[in-house]
C-alpha positions as CSV (number, residue, x, y, z in Angstrom):
1,T,-160.4,-108.2,-61.7
2,T,-159.2,-110.1,-64.7
3,S,-159.6,-113.4,-63.0
4,W,-163.2,-112.6,-62.1
5,A,-164.8,-115.0,-64.7
6,E,-168.5,-115.6,-64.5
7,G,-169.2,-119.3,-63.7
8,T,-166.0,-119.8,-61.8
9,D,-165.6,-120.1,-58.0
10,C,-165.2,-116.6,-56.7
11,C,-163.0,-117.9,-53.8
12,S,-160.3,-118.4,-56.6
13,W,-160.5,-114.7,-57.8
14,D,-157.6,-112.3,-57.1
15,G,-158.4,-110.1,-54.0
16,V,-161.1,-112.5,-52.7
17,T,-160.6,-114.5,-49.4
18,C,-163.1,-117.2,-48.3
19,D,-163.6,-119.1,-45.1
20,N,-162.1,-122.5,-45.6
21,V,-165.0,-124.2,-43.7
22,T,-168.1,-122.2,-44.5
23,G,-167.1,-120.8,-48.0
24,N,-168.3,-117.3,-46.9
25,V,-166.4,-114.5,-48.5
26,I,-164.6,-112.9,-45.6
27,G,-162.0,-110.7,-47.3
28,L,-162.1,-108.4,-50.3
29,D,-159.1,-106.4,-51.4
30,L,-159.6,-104.0,-54.3
31,H,-157.2,-101.3,-53.4
32,C,-154.9,-101.9,-56.5
33,S,-157.8,-102.9,-59.0
34,M,-158.0,-99.5,-60.7
35,L,-161.8,-99.4,-60.2
36,E,-163.5,-96.2,-60.4
37,G,-167.2,-95.1,-59.9
38,T,-169.8,-95.2,-57.2
39,I,-171.4,-97.8,-55.0
40,D,-175.1,-97.9,-55.0
41,D,-177.0,-98.6,-51.8
42,N,-178.5,-101.8,-53.4
43,S,-175.0,-103.1,-54.2
44,T,-174.6,-106.9,-53.7
45,L,-171.5,-105.9,-51.7
46,F,-173.7,-105.3,-48.7
47,H,-174.9,-108.9,-48.8
48,L,-171.5,-110.1,-47.7
49,L,-172.3,-109.9,-44.0
50,R,-169.4,-112.1,-43.0
51,L,-166.9,-109.9,-44.5
52,Q,-163.9,-109.2,-42.1
53,S,-161.5,-107.4,-44.4
54,L,-162.3,-104.7,-46.9
55,A,-160.1,-102.4,-49.0
56,F,-161.1,-100.2,-51.8
57,N,-159.9,-97.8,-54.5
58,N,-161.3,-94.6,-56.1
59,F,-164.9,-93.5,-55.8
60,N,-164.7,-90.1,-57.5
61,G,-166.1,-87.9,-54.8
62,S,-169.3,-89.9,-54.1
63,Q,-170.6,-90.1,-50.6
64,I,-170.1,-93.3,-48.6
65,S,-173.3,-95.4,-48.5
66,P,-174.8,-95.9,-45.1
67,E,-175.2,-99.6,-46.2
68,F,-171.5,-100.0,-45.3
69,L,-172.6,-100.1,-41.8
70,R,-174.3,-103.4,-42.3
71,L,-170.9,-104.9,-42.5
72,K,-170.5,-105.3,-38.7
73,E,-168.0,-108.2,-38.8
74,L,-165.3,-106.0,-40.3
75,T,-162.0,-106.1,-38.5
76,Y,-160.0,-104.4,-41.2
77,L,-161.4,-101.4,-43.2
78,N,-159.1,-99.6,-45.6
79,L,-160.6,-96.5,-47.4
80,S,-157.4,-94.7,-48.2
81,Y,-157.3,-92.9,-51.5
82,T,-161.0,-93.8,-52.1
83,R,-162.0,-90.2,-52.7
84,F,-165.3,-90.6,-50.8
85,S,-166.6,-87.1,-50.0
86,G,-168.9,-85.6,-47.3
87,L,-168.9,-86.5,-43.6
88,L,-167.7,-89.7,-42.1
89,P,-170.8,-91.4,-40.8
90,Q,-171.0,-91.4,-37.0
91,E,-172.4,-94.9,-37.3
92,I,-169.0,-96.2,-38.3
93,S,-168.4,-96.3,-34.5
94,H,-170.9,-99.2,-34.4
95,M,-168.3,-101.4,-36.2
96,S,-167.1,-102.5,-32.8
97,K,-164.9,-105.3,-34.1
98,L,-162.6,-103.0,-36.1
99,T,-158.9,-103.3,-35.2
100,H,-157.6,-101.5,-38.3
101,L,-159.1,-98.3,-39.7
102,D,-157.3,-96.6,-42.6
103,L,-158.7,-93.2,-44.0
104,F,-155.4,-92.0,-45.3
105,D,-155.8,-89.2,-48.0
106,C,-159.4,-89.8,-47.9
107,D,-161.6,-86.7,-48.6
108,M,-164.2,-87.3,-46.0
109,T,-164.3,-84.8,-43.1
110,I,-164.4,-86.1,-39.5
111,E,-166.5,-84.0,-37.1
112,Q,-165.6,-83.8,-33.5
113,K,-168.6,-85.8,-32.4
114,S,-167.9,-88.6,-35.0
115,F,-164.3,-88.9,-33.7
116,D,-165.4,-89.0,-30.1
117,L,-167.9,-91.8,-30.9
118,L,-165.2,-93.6,-32.9
119,A,-162.7,-93.3,-29.9
120,S,-165.1,-94.5,-27.3
121,N,-166.7,-97.4,-29.2
122,L,-164.0,-98.9,-31.1
123,T,-162.2,-100.4,-28.1
124,K,-160.3,-103.0,-30.1
125,L,-158.7,-100.6,-32.5
126,S,-154.9,-101.1,-33.0
127,V,-154.2,-99.1,-36.1
128,L,-155.7,-95.7,-36.9
129,N,-154.5,-93.9,-39.9
130,L,-156.1,-90.5,-40.6
131,G,-153.0,-88.9,-42.4
132,W,-153.1,-86.3,-45.1
133,A,-156.8,-85.3,-44.9
134,D,-158.6,-82.4,-43.3
135,R,-159.0,-83.3,-39.7
136,S,-158.8,-79.7,-38.5
137,L,-162.2,-80.0,-36.6
138,I,-160.8,-82.5,-34.1
139,E,-159.4,-81.2,-30.9
140,P,-155.9,-82.6,-30.2
141,F,-156.8,-83.6,-26.6
142,S,-159.5,-85.9,-27.8
143,V,-157.0,-88.5,-29.0
144,L,-156.4,-89.4,-25.4
145,N,-159.9,-91.1,-25.6
146,L,-158.6,-93.6,-28.1
147,S,-158.3,-97.2,-26.9
148,S,-155.2,-98.2,-25.1
149,T,-154.8,-100.9,-27.6
150,I,-153.6,-98.5,-30.2
151,T,-150.2,-99.5,-31.8
152,V,-150.0,-97.2,-34.8
153,L,-151.5,-93.7,-34.9
154,D,-151.0,-91.6,-38.0
155,L,-152.2,-88.0,-37.9
156,S,-149.6,-86.6,-40.3
157,G,-150.7,-83.5,-42.5
158,T,-154.2,-83.4,-41.0
159,G,-154.3,-79.7,-40.1
160,M,-155.0,-80.2,-36.5
161,R,-154.6,-77.1,-34.3
162,G,-153.5,-76.5,-30.8
163,N,-151.5,-78.3,-28.1
164,F,-151.1,-82.0,-28.6
165,P,-151.2,-83.9,-25.3
166,R,-147.9,-85.3,-24.2
167,E,-149.7,-88.1,-22.4
168,I,-150.2,-89.9,-25.8
169,F,-146.5,-90.9,-25.6
170,Q,-147.3,-93.1,-22.7
171,L,-149.9,-95.3,-24.3
172,P,-148.8,-98.9,-23.3
173,H,-148.8,-100.4,-26.8
174,L,-147.9,-97.5,-29.0
175,Q,-145.2,-98.5,-31.6
176,E,-145.6,-95.9,-34.2
177,L,-146.8,-92.2,-33.9
178,H,-146.8,-89.9,-37.0
179,L,-147.6,-86.2,-36.5
180,S,-145.5,-84.7,-39.3
181,S,-146.4,-81.7,-41.4
182,N,-148.8,-80.1,-38.9
183,K,-147.6,-76.6,-38.7
184,Y,-150.4,-75.5,-36.3
185,L,-149.9,-78.3,-33.9
186,T,-147.7,-77.6,-30.9
187,G,-146.5,-79.6,-28.0
188,Y,-143.8,-80.8,-25.8
189,L,-142.1,-84.1,-25.6
190,P,-142.3,-85.8,-22.2
191,E,-139.0,-85.8,-20.2
192,S,-139.8,-89.3,-18.9
193,N,-142.4,-92.0,-18.8
194,W,-142.2,-92.8,-22.6
195,S,-144.0,-95.9,-23.8
196,T,-141.5,-98.8,-23.9
197,S,-143.0,-100.1,-27.0
198,L,-142.5,-96.9,-29.1
199,R,-140.3,-97.7,-32.1
200,E,-141.1,-95.0,-34.7
201,L,-141.8,-91.2,-34.0
202,D,-142.2,-88.7,-36.9
203,L,-142.5,-85.0,-35.8
204,S,-140.9,-83.5,-39.0
205,F,-142.2,-80.1,-40.0
206,S,-144.3,-79.7,-36.8
207,N,-143.8,-77.4,-33.9
208,F,-142.9,-79.8,-31.1
209,T,-140.1,-78.9,-28.6
């Protein structure tokens, strides 16, 4: 944020993207900014109602503010490594324009109901990354409710338990599937009818046959 000088055009700041026509801030990328702390509910961040892309850094175990849910224009939300704690708000499923949701190594817990709402409401979702965080409360078969638009699904190291549905390998647009390091997750690879778009599959340190 060294380029963030008061009195200068914020559209010229590192990590800030503006609409060329309206001048509205539509992108904010702070994931490499080394920022730490908390975000208060009255933060001016939540005034950026035209924001389409948002990536953050480290929030030291604070809970995610419900004011995030005002940002309904978001298509890209990256909360990886942010260290938000508590439960993932069910209302995140109201961000119906999301195509990319990254919660990699984020300390928030996703309950089954929250995941079901996310799967049923985010019908444009293409990339879903839930890797390396506790997702053990999610039933494996519920992933079949995800939108058929999914191209990348990362569930590595999530602690999911039970039999993983082989039907997931048939999603028409699936390009990457990561299920590694899930020792309590079992399943069988399909003998046929694989998705023709699948390019990358990681089942290392899991119990698939």
